C-alpha positions in Angstrom: 14.1 -18.4 -8.5 11.2 -19.7 -6.5 8.3 -21.7 -8.1 5.4 -19.5 -9.3 3.3 -21.2 -6.6 5.1 -19.2 -4.0 3.1 -16.1 -5.1 0.3 -17.6 -3.0 2.7 -18.1 -0.1 3.5 -14.5 -0.5 -0.2 -13.5 -0.4 -0.8 -15.6 2.7 2.2 -13.9 4.4 0.7 -10.5 3.7 -2.7 -11.5 5.0 -1.1 -13.0 8.2 0.6 -9.5 8.7 -2.7 -7.8 8.1 -4.3 -9.5 11.2 -2.6 -7.5 13.9 -3.5 -4.4 11.9 -7.2 -5.4 11.9 -7.0 -6.2 15.5 -5.5 -2.9 16.5 -8.0 -1.1 14.3 -10.8 -2.8 16.0 -9.4 -2.0 19.4 -9.0 1.7 18.4 -5.2 1.4 18.9 -4.7 2.1 15.0 -6.5 4.7 13.1 -6.5 3.9 9.5 -6.5 6.7 6.9 -9.7 5.9 5.0 -8.7 7.9 1.9 -5.4 6.0 1.6 -7.0 2.6 2.3 -9.9 3.2 -0.2 -7.5 4.1 -2.9 -5.2 1.3 -1.9 -8.0 -1.1 -2.6 -9.3 0.6 -5.8 -6.0 1.2 -7.6 -4.5 -2.4 -7.2 -7.8 -3.9 -8.6 -7.5 -1.6 -11.7 -3.9 -2.6 -11.9 -4.9 -6.3 -11.6 -7.1 -5.9 -14.5 -4.4 -4.3 -16.6 -2.0 -7.0 -15.6 -4.4 -9.6 -16.6 -4.8 -7.9 -20.0 -1.0 -7.9 -20.4 -0.8 -11.6 -19.6 1.5 -11.1 -16.5 0.6 -14.6 -15.1 0.4 -15.8 -11.5 2.2 -12.8 -10.1 -0.9 -10.7 -10.7 -2.6 -12.6 -7.8 -0.7 -10.6 -5.2 -2.0 -7.4 -6.9 -5.5 -8.8 -6.5 -4.9 -9.5 -2.8 -3.5 -6.0 -2.3 -6.8 -4.8 -3.8 -9.2 -6.8 -1.8 -7.5 -6.6 1.7 -8.0 -2.9 2.2 -11.8 -3.5 2.1 -11.2 -5.5 5.3 -9.3 -2.4 6.9 -12.1 -0.1 5.8 -14.7 -2.5 7.3 -12.7 -2.7 10.6 -12.4 1.1 10.8 -16.1 1.5 10.4 -16.8 -1.1 13.3 -14.1 0.4 15.5 -15.1 3.0 18.1 -12.1 5.1 17.3 -13.0 5.2 13.8 -10.3 6.6 11.5 -7.8 9.2 11.1 -9.1 12.8 10.4 -9.1 13.7 6.7 -7.6 17.2 6.0 -7.6 19.4 2.8 -3.9 18.0 2.1 -5.4 14.4 2.1 -8.2 15.5 -0.4 -5.5 17.0 -2.6 -3.5 13.7 -2.5 -6.8 11.8 -3.3 -7.4 14.2 -6.2 -4.0 13.7 -7.5 -4.4 9.9 -7.3 -7.7 10.1 -9.2 -6.2 12.4 -11.9 -3.6 9.6 -12.4 -6.4 7.1 -12.7 -8.2 9.3 -15.2 -5.0 9.7 -17.3 -4.8 5.9 -17.4 -8.4 5.7 -18.6 -7.5 8.1 -21.4 -4.2 6.5 -22.5 -4.8 2.7 -21.5 -1.5 1.9 -23.0 0.0 -1.3 -21.5 3.1 -0.6 -19.4 2.4 3.2 -19.4 -0.9 2.2 -17.6 1.0 0.4 -14.9 3.3 3.5 -14.3 0.4 5.8 -14.1 -1.4 3.5 -11.7 1.6 3.3 -9.4 2.0 7.2 -9.6 -1.7 7.3 -8.5 -1.0 4.7 -5.7 1.9 6.7 -4.4 -0.3 9.9 -4.3 -2.8 7.8 -2.3 -0.1 6.6 0.2 1.1 10.1 1.0 -1.6 10.8 3.7 -0.6 7.5 5.5 3.1 8.0 5.2 2.6 11.7 6.5 0.4 10.4 9.4 3.1 7.8 10.2 5.7 10.6 10.2 3.8 12.8 12.5 2.1 10.1 14.8 3.8 6.7 14.3 1.8 5.4 17.4 -1.4 5.7 15.2 -0.1 2.9 12.9 0.6 -0.8 13.2 3.8 -1.7 11.3 3.2 -5.5 10.7 0.8 -5.0 7.7 3.5 -3.0 5.9 6.4 -5.4 7.0 4.5 -8.5 5.8 3.5 -6.6 2.7 7.1 -5.9 1.9 7.9 -9.5 2.5 5.2 -10.9 0.4 6.3 -8.6 -2.6 9.8 -9.8 -2.3 8.6 -13.4 -2.3 6.6 -12.6 -5.5 9.6 -10.9 -7.2 11.7 -14.1 -6.5 9.1 -16.1 -8.5 9.5 -13.9 -11.6 11.2 -15.6 -14.7 10.1 -13.0 -17.3 11.5 -9.8 -16.0 9.4 -7.2 -17.9 8.1 -4.0 -16.5 4.4 -5.1 -16.3 5.4 -8.1 -14.1 8.0 -6.6 -12.0 7.0 -3.0 -11.3 4.1 -3.4 -9.0 5.7 -5.9 -6.4 8.8 -3.9 -6.5 7.1 -0.7 -5.8 5.1 -2.3 -3.0 8.2 -3.7 -1.4 10.0 -0.2 -1.4 6.8 1.7 -0.2 6.1 -0.8 2.6 9.8 -0.9 3.7 9.8 2.9 4.0 6.5 2.8 6.0 8.1 0.1 8.5 11.1 2.4 8.9 9.1 5.5 9.5 6.8 3.8 12.1 9.2 1.5 14.0 12.1 4.0 14.1 9.8 6.9 14.8 11.7 9.1 12.5 9.3 12.0 12.5 9.5 12.6 16.2 13.2 12.0 16.3 13.6 14.6 13.5 11.5 17.0 15.4 13.4 16.6 18.6 16.8 17.0 16.7 15.4 20.2 15.1 14.2 21.5 18.4 17.6 20.8 20.0 19.3 22.9 17.3 17.1 25.9 17.9 
């Protein structure tokens, strides 16, 4: 296991990986999905509050960083001439599902159950960006997701008390970000469509 201070190293790793994403957004080469990035900021901040209440410890710092950094992405998308990805009805449905998950959390507010509900809400928020990465991988920059997965793995390696409240969020982020990297870099969506077309 790594010392708890490595959580800060993990946070720094993620922020370093975010720099190319911000650069590409400002250049108009990446089009962030504002629904996803807004909820990706809001939900981790709520999760952070829950983790503090549950005395998770230093590992909650990464959750805080994952909550604050999307504000930078939203700001870059506002400054970018290209703006952001078009929001569809499907995206609003995902946002609504995410907010329903948050509402259920507010009603229940029961420790570990709260973390699980918040992660379900976060996954609903991620669907528009994962869908966009599937259909148009060139509209995304993979580094933020790759470094996000790396920072989460570093945080998991600092855990000494393996309880759900401590482990679940960084484990979820590691899996979600790894999936995003694979979808973007391997261009799985276009390859799947080409394969389907060849079979027709």
